[in-house]
N, C-alpha and C positions, 0 to 999 in steps of 0.2 A: 504493500500500500504506500509506503513512504516514497518510492520512486514515482508513483503515479499521482502523488499529492504534492504539487509544488506549493500549494498554499493551505487549503483547508478542506473540511468535509464537503462543503458545498461544491467546490470545484472538483473534488474527487468523484462525487456522485454524478455531477453534471457531465463529466467526461464519459462515464459509462452510459448514461442516458443518451448522449449524442451517438455513441457507437451503436446502441440498440436501435435507435431511430433510423440510422443510416441503413442498418440491416433490414429493418421493416420496409423502408421505402423501396429497397432493391427487390425484396420478396414480392411486394405488391405492385411492382413496376410503376411506381408513382414518381413523376418528375417534379420535385418540389425542393426549393432551397431550405436546408435545415435552419439557416440563420433567420428565416422568417417565422420560425416556430418558437415563441417565447417559452423559456424554461423557468417556471415559477416554483422553484424548490423552496420549501419552508419547513419550520418545525411543525410536527403533527399537532393538530388541534386537540387530540386525545391520545393518552399514552397507549390505549388499546390498539390504535392504528399503527403504532411503531414510533420511530424516531423522526423520520422526515417524510413528507408527503408532497406530491406534485399533481396538480390538476392537468388533465389533457383535454378537457372540454373545449378550450379555445382552438384546438387543432382540428376538431372534427367538422367544422363548417364546410359548406359547398365551395367556398372560395379558397379552401386550404386542402385538407386531405379527404374530405367528403366521406368520413367514416363515423360510425356511432362511437361516442367517447368510451363507453364501457367496453366494447369489443376492442377498440384501439388500445386501451389500458391493459386488457388481458393479453393481447398479442405481445406488447412490449414487455410485460412481466415474464412471459414464457421465454423470450429472447434473453432477458437479463438473467433468469435462473440458469439457463444453459451456459451462460458465460462463467458460472461458478466463481464468482468474485469472493475471495476469502473473507473480506471485511464485512460482507453483507450476510446476515444470518437468515433473514426471511424477507420475501417480497410478496405483498398482498395487494388486492384491488378492492376498492369500495365504490359504491354508486355515488354520484352519477358518472364518475370517471377519474378516480384518484389512484395513483400509484403510491404505495406505502412501503417504506424501507425500515426494517428493524436490523440494527447493526450488531456486530460482534463487539460489544461494549468494552470488555477488558482489553482486547487486542488494540482497538482504536484508541482507547484511553492511553495506552502505552505509547503509541505513535505520536499522539498529541503532546503528551508530556515531554517526550524526547525532543520533539521539534522545538518546543518552547525553550527548554533548557539549553539545547545546542545553540539556538540563536541568541539567547541571553538578552542583553539590552537592545539588540537589533530586531527582536521579535515584534512584528507589526510594521516594521519599516519596509519600504520598497523603493524602486528606482524609476517610478513613473515619470518624475519630473526632471530627471538628469539632463543637464545642459539647457534647462529653461530657467530664465531669471524672472522673478516676480518681485516687484516693489510693493510693500504693504505700508501705507501711511496710516498711523494711528496716534492717539493721545491728543496731540495738537491743541494744547491749552494756550490761551492768550497769556503773554508774560506780564500780567498786571496784578495778579493776586494769587492766593493759595488755591490749590486744586480742591475741588469739591467732589461729592460722591457720584455726581453725574459723570464726571471725567473718568471715574473708576470703571464704569461699564464699558466705555470706549477702549480704555487701555487693556482691560481683561479680555474683551472680545478680540482686539487686535493682536495681542501677544499670543493668545491661544491659537488664532488662525496662523500666525507665523510659525509656531511650533508644529502645528498639524501639517502645513505644507512642507516644512523641512523634513518631516517624517516620511514624506512621499518622494524625497529626492530632489525637490526643487531648490534652486539657489535663491534664497529669500533675503531681501534687504529690508530691514525694518527702519522706516524713516519717521521721525518726529518733527513735524513742521511747526515752527514757532512763529506765530503772528505777532511780531514785535514792532509793527508800524501802523497798527490800526487805531481806532477810536479809543479802545479800552486802555491801551498803553499810553496814548496821548493824555487821557484823563488822569492817569497816575502821575505822569510828568507834570501836568498842570497842578496837581495836588501838592507835589513837593515844592513847586515854585511858589504857590500861594502860601504854603506853610512858612517858607523862608521870609515871605513878606508880612507874615502875621495876619493873613486874610482868610484863614481857614481854621476851623476847629474840628478836631477828630473826637468821635465818641471814645471815651476812656482815656483821653489826654493826648497831647500832640507828640509826645516822645514815645519811643519804643518801650514797652512795659518790660519789667524783669522776666526773663525767660521767653519773651515773645520773639518768634522767628521773623525774618525779614519779609517773607511772603505773607504772613499773617498781618504784619504792620501795614503792608501795601494794601491788603484787603480793606483795612479801616480807612486808608486814604481814598481808595476807589469809592467806597460807600459815601464818604463825606463829600466828594466831588459830585456824585450823583444827587445827593441831597441839596447841594448848592444850586444845581441846575433846576431841580424841582421847585425850590423856593423862588428862584428868579422867574420861573415860568408862571408861578401863582401871582406875582406882582408886576407882570410885564405891562399891564395896562397903565399902571401909575408910575412904575419905575422901569421903563424899557431898557435903560442903559445897563442895568445889571445883567440881563440875559444877553444883550448885544456884546457886552465885554467878554463874557464867558465864551460865547460862540466864536468871537474873533480870536481869542486866545487859543481855543481848540484848533481852529483853522490854521493858525500860525505854527502851532506845535506839529500838527499833522504834516504840513507842507515841509517843515524843516526836517522831520524824521524821514519822510519819504525821499527827499532829495539829498539828505546827508549834508546839508549846507551849514557851514560854520557861521555863527552870527557875527555881524560887525559890532554889535553891542547887545548886552542883555544875556540871558541864560543860554548855555550851549545845549539846546534841547536834544540833538542827536546823541551827544555824549552821555547826557543824563539818561535818556531812554535805553541806550546800550548797556550802561552800568546796571540799571534797574533790571533789565531783561535777563542779563547773564546771572545775576544773583537769584532771581526768581526761578529761572530754568533749572539751576542747580538744586534749588529746594524741591522743585517738581520731580526731578530725577531721584532725589533721596526718598521722596514719598512713594514713588512708583517701585523703587527697589524693595520696599517693605512688602510688596505683593509679588516680588520675584519677576518684575517686568524690566526688560532691558531693550536696547536699541542698537542699531548699527550707525546711524547718521542723524545728526541734527541739521535740519535745513531751516534757513532764516528768511522770512519775508523781506526784511530790509536788504539782505544780500541779493535776493532775486531782483529787487528794484535797482539797487546801486550798480549792479553788474551791467545794466543796460538791457537785460533780457526782456523785460516788459516793453521797453521802448521799441525794440526791434520786432517783437511779436505784434505790437500795436501797428507798426509800419506795414507789416506783412498783411494784417487784417484790412487795414485801410487801403493799401495799394491794390488789393484784390477785389475791392469794391464790396466788402462784407459789412462795412460800418456806415452809419448815417449820423449826421449832425443836425438835429432839428433847430430851427430858428425861433420857434414858438412853443408854448406849452410848458409843462413841468420839466421836460427834459431839454429845454432850450439851452444851447451852448454845450451840451454833453455829447460825447460819442457813444452811440448805442448800437447794439447788435439786434436787428429785427429778429424776433423769435416767436413764431406761432401766431394764431389768430385769437385764442382765448386768453383771458386775463389769468395771470398766475401771481402768487404772492412772492415778493422779492424780499431781500434781506432787511431793507429799511422799513418793512411793514406795509408798504404800498402794494398795489396790484397793477401789473402792467404786462402787456404782451411783448414788450421790448425790454432788453436788459441793458442798463447803463454800465459801460465799462470804464469810461472816464468822466468824472464829474465836471461841472462847468468851471470849477476852480483848478482843474488840471490834475487832480489826484485820482489814482486808480482805485476801483472797487475791489472787493475780495475776489470776485469772479474773474476780473481781468488778470490779477496776479496768479490765480489758480490756472488759467489757460497757459500762461508762460511756464509755470512750474510743471504742469502736466506734459508739455512738450519736452522739457528737460528730462523728466523721468524716463521717457522713451528714447532718449538720445537724439531727438530730432533737432536739438539746438546745435548739433555739429554741422548742420547744413550751413554753407557759406553765407546764405541769405540772412542767417541769424548770427552764427559764428561766435557764440558765447561759451566760454569754459570757466569752470570754477576751480579754486584750489581747495584742498582739504587738509585740516590739521587735527591731530589727536586732541580730544577733549579730556580724556582720562579713562582709567579702568573702572568698570562697573562692578557691582557686588558679585556677579557671576564670573568675573575675569574677562568678559568681553570688552574689547577696546571700542570706545565710542569716538566717532569722528564728527567734525563740525565743518560745515560748508563756509567758505569765505571767498571774497573777490580777490583778484590778484593785487589790488591796491591796499587791501587791509593788512595791517601789521600782524605777523604771525607770533603773537605773544606767547601762545601756549605750546609751541612746537617742542617736541621731545626727541627730535632727531630722526623721525621717520618720514620718508618721502612716499608719495602715492601717485599712481597714474590717475589723472582726472577721469579716465574712462572706466575706472573701477566702480564708480557709483553711477546710479541711473542706468540708462541703456537696457531697460527692461523689455521683456517680451509681453508681459502683462502687468497691469497696475491695479491695485485694490485700494480704494479709499474708504476707510472706516469713519463714517461721519453720520451723525444722527439724522433721523428721517425728516426733520424740519428743513434740511438742506437739499432735499431731493430735487427741487426745481433748479437750483443753482448747479447741481451736478449734471442735470439734463442739458443745461446751457453749455456747460464745459465740454461734454462729449460731442454735442452738436457742433460746437465751434471747431473741434478737430476734424469732423467730417467735412465741414464747409471749406476748411483749409486743404482738403484732399487727403487727410490722414485717416482713411476709413478703417484700415486694419487696427490702428492704434485706438480709435474710438470704440471699435468692437471688442478690443481687449482691455477696455477700461471698465471696472466694476465698482459701483457704489454699494458698499456693504452697509446698508442702512439699519439702524436700530432705534427703538423707541426710548423715551426718556425714563429717568429714575425719579420716583417720588418717594415720600417717606410715610410709613404707616403712622397713624395717630399716636400709638404707644411710643414708637421710636422718636417721633418729632418732639413729644413731650419730654422724653428722657434727655434729648439733646438740647433742651432749652428753648424750643420754638413755641410760641403762643398757639395753643390748640383750643382756645375758647370758642372758636367758630363751630366746633363739633364735626368737622369733616372726617371721612374715613381715611383720607390720605392728604398729604400736603405737597404742593409743587414748590419749587425753589426759584429764587431770583437773586443772582449775585449782586446786581446793581442795588437792590433794596436790602441786601444783607440777610436775606432769608434763605439760608442754605446750611448744609452740614459739610464742614471741611473734611477732606479725605483723611488727614492725620487724626482729626478728632474721632472719626468713626473707627479707625484702626486702633487708636488708644483705648477707646471705650470697649471695643471688642476684646482686646487683650485683658482688660480689667474684668470684664464679664466672664471670660474663660477661667481666670484665676479664682473668681468668686465661686463658680460652680464646680471647679476641679482644682482645689487648693494644692493638691499633690503635684501639679505640673510645675516644671521649672519655667522661669520667665521666657526663656528661649523657645521652649516647646509651645507655650501658650501663644507666643507671637506667630509661630509657624502655623499653628492650628487656626488662629484668628484670620490669618492671611488666606488660608485655604477656604475658610468659611465664606469670606467676602468674595474671593474669586469665583467660587462655585455658584454663589447666589447671583452674581452678575452675568453668568453665562448659561445657567441651567434652563432659562426660559427662552421661548421662541423670540427671535430678534424683533418681531413686529408686535411684541407684547409690552405694554407699559408695566413696569414693575414697581411695586410699593415695598421699599426696603423695610423689613422688620427684623430688628436685631435678635430678638428671642428666637424667631424661626430660623434665621441664618445660622445661629450658634448651637442649635439642637444637636445632641450627640446621636440621635436616632432619626430615621427617616431620610428623606432625600436632601442631604446636606453634605457640605465638604468635610465637616467634622466626623460624620458617620463613615465616610470613605477612609479618612485617616485612622479611625479606630479599627476598621476592618483590616486594613493593611498592617497595623501594629499587632493586632491579634494573631494574624497569620505568622508574622515574624516571631511572636512570642512562642508559638507552638514549636517552631524550629529550634529556638534557643533552649527550650525545655528538653527537647529530644537530645540536643547536643550535650546538655549538662548531665544527662543520664549515661553518657558515653555511647549513645546509639549512633551508628554510622550508616548513612544511606548506601545501599548496594550500588556498585558502579553501573549495573544494568538490571532491569527488571526481567529476570529470566522466568520466574514463576509468578503467574498472574492469578488474581482471585477468580473463582468460577463465575461470579456475577458481581455487578456493581449495584450499590444502593441508588435509588432514583436521584437523590440529592447529589451524589458523586457524579452521576452522568450529566445532570443539568449544569453543574459547575464546569465539567469538561467541555460541553458543547459551547458554553459561553466563552471559555478561554480560547477555544478553537476559532471562534467567530471574531476575535479582536482585530486581526489584520483587515478583514472585510469591512467591519464597522468603522475602523479608523480611515480606511480608504474612501468609503462613502461619505463620511462626515467631512473629510478634507475636500473632496470634490465639490461638495455642496456648500463649503465655507460655513459649516454649521456646528459651532462648538457645543451647542445644546445637545446634538445627537451623540457626541462623544461623552458628554456628561451623563446622559441617560444610560449609555453602555456601561460606564464605570459604576454607576449606582446599581445597575442590574447585576454586574459581576460581584460587587460587594454583598448584595442581597443573597445571591446564590451561595457565596462562601459562608454567609451566616447560617443559611439553611443547612449546609453540609456540617457546619460546626455543631449545630443544635440537634441534628437528627442522626449523628453517628457517634458511637462511643469514643471517649478520649483516646487518641493515638497512643499516649503513654501507657495505657492499660491494655492495649490490644495484644492478644497472645498468638494470634495467627500471623506468622511472619510475612506471609504473602500479602495479607490485607494491610499490615502495618507499613510495609515498604511502599506499597502502592499509594497509600494515603499520605505518607510522608513526601513522596515524590509529587503528589497532587498539590499539596500545600506549597511546595517549592515552586511549582509552575504557577500557582496562584499569586505568590509573592512577586514573581518575575513579571507576570502579565499586568497585575495591578500597579506595580511600581512603574512600568513603562507607560501605562495609561495616565497615571497621575502626573508624571513628568511632562507628558505632552499637554496636559491641562494646565501646566504651570505650577503645580504643587511642588513643595519640597517634601517627599514622602517621609513620614515619621515611623521609624522601626519600633518605637516604644512610646507609650503615652501613660 
C-alpha cells in the first residue's frame, strides 16, 4: 500500500476506483473520459456501511454512462474485489448506488503512522507552489497610534495565510505596508506641534505618563486632535476661523509629508512624521511579535511617493487617456478615474461612480498610491516607462530570527545598515499578490484591479486577490471589562479610534494573560503568555472571513470547546503520555511488526483524521481559508480526546501489540498536531 499511496487514503482508494472504472468502460465498450466522472469519496455516513463511501448516481445519467446506478455500483464492486487489494477488507453496495469500503484497519493504521513519523515536520507539506512567488500584504496599520484588536484579525489572518502557502511550497513574501503620509499621521504631527505651542490639551495630561509607551501616548494625541476638530466644527458658524486654521494646518502638514519638503521656517513636518512613524512601527512590531507574527519587508507610503513612483504611474495613466479632470462639481480640479455607472461608497464617505486619484490640492489619495504600489509588487515598475527601483536595508531581527527588511529610496540615508547588500529584484516581482484588507475597502480594491486592466496588465489584475474580512466588535461583557461604557445595553460594541472607543491590542493581550493566570495559577508567566496568544489567534481566524465577530474574552480563553487553549491542552496531553511512557523506561519498537487484531473505533477515527491532514491543509491553503485549517485542528484534537477517554491508559496496557500501536499512534498525533499548530501560528506547548 505504501508504494501506491503517495499521499493519503483518499488518493489510494481513488487510484483503484479509477482503475476499476477504466476496466468497466472497456468491458462495456463505452467511450467516455474518466476525468468527466467526479469521484466523490467521503467518510461513510454510518459505521455499518464501512469506512469510506462513494456515490455513483451522478455517473448513470443519459449524458454520461447511461447505466442504472445500483447495477453500475455492483459491477464496479465485482471488479474491485477481483483486484484483491490487501488494504481493503470488504466492498459492499447500498441503494441507490453507493460503493462502500471497509478497510484493513490495523494494517492501514501502521502505514499511516509510519508515513507521518518518517516525514516528521514535513508531514503535510508539498511542493505545489515551487518556483511561484506570492506577495501577501497584511497588518498595514497607520503609524499614528497603538494597534487595536481590529488590527489583530488582519495580522492573524495574514500571517496564517503566509504560513499555509509556505507549507505548499510557495515562495511567500510577507509585506507590511505603512501608511505614514496620510491624514491620520498628519493629525498626530499636528498634535505634537500644537502641544509645543501650548494649544492642545490631552486627556490624562500633556506629558507621557509613567510606564506609558510611545504608541499609547500618540493615541491620546490623535484623540485630542480629533476632539479639537469636532469642537471647531460645532462653533464654525460663530467662530469659523478655528476650523479654517485646523484645516489649513492639516493641509500644510499633508503636503509637506507627501513631498518631503524641508521648511524654510517653522516645524520640519516630514522629519517629525518620520520620527513618529518609525517609533510607532517598532511598537506595532513588538505587539505583533507577542502573537508570533513576523514579516519579510516593511514598505512605506512616503517612500513610494518620494521615489517618484506615483508621479510616473500618474503620467502613464494620464498619457493613456485613462484620467479626467472635471472643471465643475465636487471633483473640480481633481484627477479622476471614471469607474462604473452606479454610485459606490468611497473612502471619504461620499458616493461616486468616479474615483478621485489626485485631489484639487495636488495630493494623492490612498487608491492612487495603492495603484503604484501594486505595480511595484508585480515588478512592473522595471518597465523603462516607469523605471523606479528601491533600495532595501535591514530593519533588524524579529522574535523568530527572521530578518526584517525596510524599503527606502536611493536618496534616503541608510542609517540602519548592518553591512548586508541586497539585489533590488529580491523583493516584489510576484506572480500573485494577496491583499488582506477589511471588507469596507472592497470598492477601492475593485478600482485598483480595474486600473491594472485598463493599463493593459490583465494577467496581473487577474492574479490580484483581495482577501476581505469583516470587522471585530466587542461583546458587552468584554467591553465592560475593558472599561468601555456599556450603559446603552447593546449586545456588542463597535470601535472608533478617532473617538477613543477601542481596545488596544496590548491591553487585550495583557488582560488575556492575566485571565489565564487567574484560572490556571499553576502556569508559568511564559506559558500563560503563549496560551493567551494562541487563544487570541485562534479566535481571530476560526470564523468565516465574511462573519462579523464579537470578541468575548471568556469564550476565547475557555480550556474546552472550540478554542486555541483547548488545542494546546490536547497537544500537551499527548506529549504528557509520551513523557510518562519514557519515565517508565518503555521504548517504542523500531517497527510495528505485530499489529492488534482490530482497532477501537476511536483509534480508527483518530487515524483517519491524521491521514487527512495533508489534504485538508492543501485545500485550506488553496482557498486562502485559515478557518478551514482551524476546524481541522479542532477536529483532530477532539478525536484525540475521544481516543484518550475511550481506551484504557497506555501505561497499564498488558498486550504489547496494543501498547506499541497506541504509543506509536500518540507519537503520530503529536507530530501531526504540532505541524498543524505551527502552520496556524501557534507556539505548541508540550506541557501546561
